C-alpha positions as CSV (number, residue, x, y, z in Angstrom):
1,X,0.0,-0.1,0.1
2,X,2.8,2.4,0.8
3,X,4.7,1.5,-2.6
4,X,1.6,2.2,-4.5
5,X,1.1,5.6,-2.9
6,X,5.0,6.3,-3.3
7,X,4.5,5.6,-7.1
8,X,1.6,7.6,-7.3
9,X,3.4,10.8,-5.9
10,X,6.2,10.6,-8.2
11,X,3.7,10.2,-11.4
12,X,2.3,13.5,-10.2
13,X,5.6,15.1,-10.0
14,X,6.5,14.0,-13.3
15,X,3.3,15.5,-14.8
16,X,3.8,18.7,-13.0
17,X,7.2,19.1,-14.4
18,X,6.5,18.2,-17.9
19,X,3.6,21.0,-17.8
20,X,6.3,23.6,-16.6
21,X,8.8,22.7,-19.4
22,X,6.3,22.9,-22.0
23,X,4.9,26.4,-21.0
24,X,8.5,27.9,-20.7
25,X,9.1,26.7,-24.3
26,X,5.8,28.2,-25.6
27,X,6.7,31.7,-23.8
28,X,10.2,31.7,-25.3
29,X,8.6,31.0,-28.9
30,X,6.3,33.7,-28.3
31,X,8.8,36.3,-27.6
32,X,11.0,35.4,-30.6
33,X,7.9,35.6,-32.7
34,X,7.1,39.3,-31.2
35,X,10.7,40.4,-31.7
36,X,10.8,39.3,-35.3
37,X,7.3,40.9,-36.0
38,X,8.5,44.2,-34.6
39,X,11.7,44.2,-36.5
40,X,9.9,43.3,-39.8
41,X,7.2,46.4,-39.1
42,X,10.1,48.8,-38.4
43,X,11.9,48.1,-41.8
44,X,10.8,50.4,-44.5
45,X,9.3,48.3,-47.5
46,X,11.9,49.7,-49.9
47,X,14.9,48.6,-47.7
48,X,14.2,45.1,-48.9
49,X,16.4,44.1,-52.0
50,X,14.4,43.0,-55.2
51,X,14.8,40.1,-57.2
52,X,16.8,41.7,-59.7
53,X,19.0,43.9,-57.5
54,X,22.4,42.9,-57.5
55,X,25.1,43.0,-54.5
56,X,26.7,46.4,-54.2
57,X,23.8,48.3,-56.4
58,X,22.2,51.0,-54.5
59,X,18.4,50.9,-54.5
60,X,16.6,52.9,-57.0
61,X,15.0,56.0,-55.8
62,X,11.6,57.2,-56.7
63,X,11.1,60.0,-58.9
64,X,9.6,63.4,-57.6
65,X,6.1,63.8,-58.8
66,X,3.7,66.3,-58.6
67,X,0.0,66.2,-58.0
68,X,-2.1,66.4,-61.3
69,X,-4.8,68.9,-61.6
70,X,-7.4,66.4,-62.0
71,X,-6.8,64.7,-58.6
72,X,-4.4,62.1,-59.7
73,X,-6.1,60.9,-62.3
74,X,-3.7,61.6,-65.0
75,X,-0.2,60.3,-65.1
76,X,2.6,61.7,-62.9
77,X,4.6,64.4,-63.8
78,X,8.3,65.3,-62.7
79,X,8.7,68.6,-61.2
80,X,11.1,71.0,-63.1
81,X,12.5,73.4,-61.0
82,X,15.5,74.8,-62.8
83,X,13.7,76.7,-65.7
84,X,15.1,80.2,-66.2
85,X,13.1,83.3,-65.4
86,X,13.2,85.9,-67.8
87,X,12.6,89.4,-66.4
88,X,11.9,92.2,-68.8
89,X,11.9,96.1,-68.1
90,X,8.4,97.8,-67.5
91,X,7.2,99.6,-70.9
92,X,6.9,103.3,-70.2
93,X,3.3,104.6,-70.4
94,X,2.1,105.4,-73.8
95,X,2.5,109.0,-75.0
96,X,-0.9,110.6,-75.8
97,X,-1.1,111.5,-79.5
98,X,-0.8,115.3,-79.7
99,X,-3.8,117.5,-81.0
100,X,-3.8,117.8,-84.9
101,X,-4.1,121.7,-85.2
102,X,-2.1,124.2,-83.7
103,X,-3.5,126.3,-80.7
104,X,-6.3,128.4,-81.4
105,X,-5.8,132.3,-81.0
106,X,-6.8,133.5,-77.7
107,X,-9.7,135.9,-77.6
108,X,-9.0,139.4,-77.4
109,X,-9.2,140.9,-73.7
110,X,-12.1,143.5,-73.2
111,X,-12.3,145.3,-70.1
112,X,-15.4,147.0,-68.6
113,X,-15.9,148.0,-65.1
114,X,-12.5,146.3,-64.0
115,X,-13.8,142.9,-65.5
116,X,-13.1,140.9,-68.4
117,X,-15.9,141.1,-70.9
118,X,-17.0,137.4,-71.7
119,X,-18.1,136.6,-75.1
120,X,-20.6,134.0,-73.7
121,X,-22.1,135.6,-70.4
122,X,-23.4,133.0,-67.8
123,X,-26.5,134.4,-65.8
124,X,-25.6,136.4,-62.7
125,X,-26.6,133.9,-60.1
126,X,-24.4,131.2,-61.7
127,X,-21.2,133.4,-60.5
128,X,-22.0,132.7,-57.0
129,X,-22.0,129.0,-57.2
130,X,-18.9,127.4,-55.2
131,X,-17.1,124.1,-56.4
132,X,-18.0,121.8,-53.7
133,X,-15.2,119.4,-55.0
134,X,-12.4,121.8,-54.3
135,X,-11.3,120.2,-51.1
136,X,-11.0,116.8,-53.1
137,X,-7.3,116.4,-53.6
138,X,-8.1,114.2,-56.8
139,X,-10.8,116.4,-58.1
140,X,-8.3,117.6,-61.1
141,X,-7.2,114.1,-61.9
142,X,-10.7,113.0,-62.1
143,X,-12.0,116.0,-63.9
144,X,-9.1,115.4,-66.5
145,X,-10.7,111.8,-67.0
146,X,-14.3,113.1,-67.9
147,X,-12.8,116.2,-69.8
148,X,-11.0,113.7,-72.3
149,X,-14.1,111.8,-72.5
150,X,-16.5,114.5,-73.5
151,X,-14.4,117.8,-74.4
152,X,-11.2,117.0,-75.7
153,X,-12.5,116.1,-79.3
154,X,-13.0,119.8,-79.7
155,X,-11.3,121.8,-77.2
156,X,-8.0,119.6,-77.5
157,X,-6.1,117.5,-74.6
158,X,-4.5,120.5,-73.4
159,X,-7.6,122.7,-73.9
160,X,-6.1,125.1,-76.6
161,X,-9.1,124.7,-78.8
162,X,-7.4,122.5,-81.4
163,X,-8.8,119.0,-80.7
164,X,-10.0,116.6,-83.8
165,X,-13.1,118.0,-84.4
166,X,-12.3,121.5,-83.8
167,X,-12.8,122.3,-87.7
168,X,-16.2,120.9,-88.0
169,X,-18.6,123.4,-86.1
170,X,-20.0,125.9,-88.4
171,X,-22.6,128.5,-88.3
172,X,-24.1,130.1,-91.7
173,X,-20.8,128.5,-93.3
174,X,-18.4,130.3,-90.8
175,X,-16.2,128.1,-88.8
176,X,-17.1,128.3,-84.9
177,X,-13.8,127.1,-83.5
178,X,-13.8,125.8,-80.0
179,X,-12.5,128.4,-77.5
180,X,-9.1,128.3,-76.0
181,X,-9.7,127.3,-72.4
182,X,-6.2,128.3,-71.4
183,X,-7.0,132.1,-72.4
184,X,-7.4,134.8,-69.8
185,X,-10.9,135.4,-70.8
186,X,-12.0,131.8,-69.9
187,X,-10.2,131.7,-67.0
188,X,-11.8,134.8,-65.5
189,X,-15.0,133.1,-65.3
190,X,-15.8,132.0,-61.6
191,X,-16.0,128.2,-60.9
192,X,-19.9,128.9,-60.9
193,X,-19.9,130.2,-64.4
194,X,-18.0,127.4,-65.8
195,X,-20.2,125.0,-64.4
196,X,-23.3,126.5,-65.7
197,X,-21.6,126.6,-69.2
198,X,-20.7,123.1,-69.0
199,X,-24.0,122.2,-67.7
200,X,-26.4,123.8,-70.3
201,X,-24.0,124.2,-73.4
202,X,-24.4,126.7,-76.5
203,X,-24.6,125.5,-80.0
204,X,-22.7,124.0,-81.2
205,X,-21.0,123.0,-77.7
206,X,-23.6,120.4,-76.3
207,X,-25.1,120.5,-72.9
208,X,-23.4,118.0,-70.5
209,X,-26.2,117.9,-67.8
210,X,-27.6,114.5,-69.2
211,X,-24.0,112.8,-70.0
212,X,-22.6,113.9,-66.7
213,X,-23.6,114.5,-63.1
214,X,-23.4,117.5,-61.0
215,X,-20.0,116.3,-59.2
216,X,-18.4,114.9,-62.6
217,X,-18.9,118.5,-64.0
218,X,-17.5,120.1,-61.0
219,X,-14.7,117.7,-61.3
220,X,-14.1,119.1,-64.9
221,X,-13.9,122.6,-63.7
222,X,-11.2,121.8,-61.3
223,X,-9.5,120.4,-64.4
224,X,-10.0,123.4,-66.5
225,X,-8.3,125.6,-63.6
226,X,-5.3,123.5,-64.2
227,X,-5.0,124.6,-67.8
228,X,-3.9,128.1,-67.0
229,X,-0.9,129.4,-68.4
């Protein structure tokens, strides 16, 4: 009876030892496998030599490509960054064509009661009108733009009455040349008188109250003031 019990005890010890050895072997294999997996995942895919790569030959470098405008549907294109840039000097602004005719003679200055007599007299109340655009530093510059649009064809770009259409106006077969705006007679008008004349016109000069608003006409008055000699 004692012998059987002793044999049974050794059998249990042997089984326990076998189980312990088996567990240790499995754990070691697992550690090795995990380490291998980490090494494989840490290595870049392109570090593995291809089947056609020979020893001592460096791996090929992928060409640099740019994204295509269509979102990548077209073939990749190489970026070219060494194209020489050509820089040219800025062109000077175009010189305006000169007026086609010589400047018109200035009207004769006639004095009366200490004032220059106007060949075309505006109403008395027009003389008291003041230019509301006078405080605008750009008024003459803007006035020049409007002047070139509606006045220069007759009065000329420089206001000397020699524009491209200055030979056409006639009355009773006689020429009616535009007035030389740089003359003392024209410049003797007040701002209000000039504004009234631009607004209402006098044949063959058209009235500009329809084509231009009040501010635009006042800007032209400011520009005419720069035409003084």
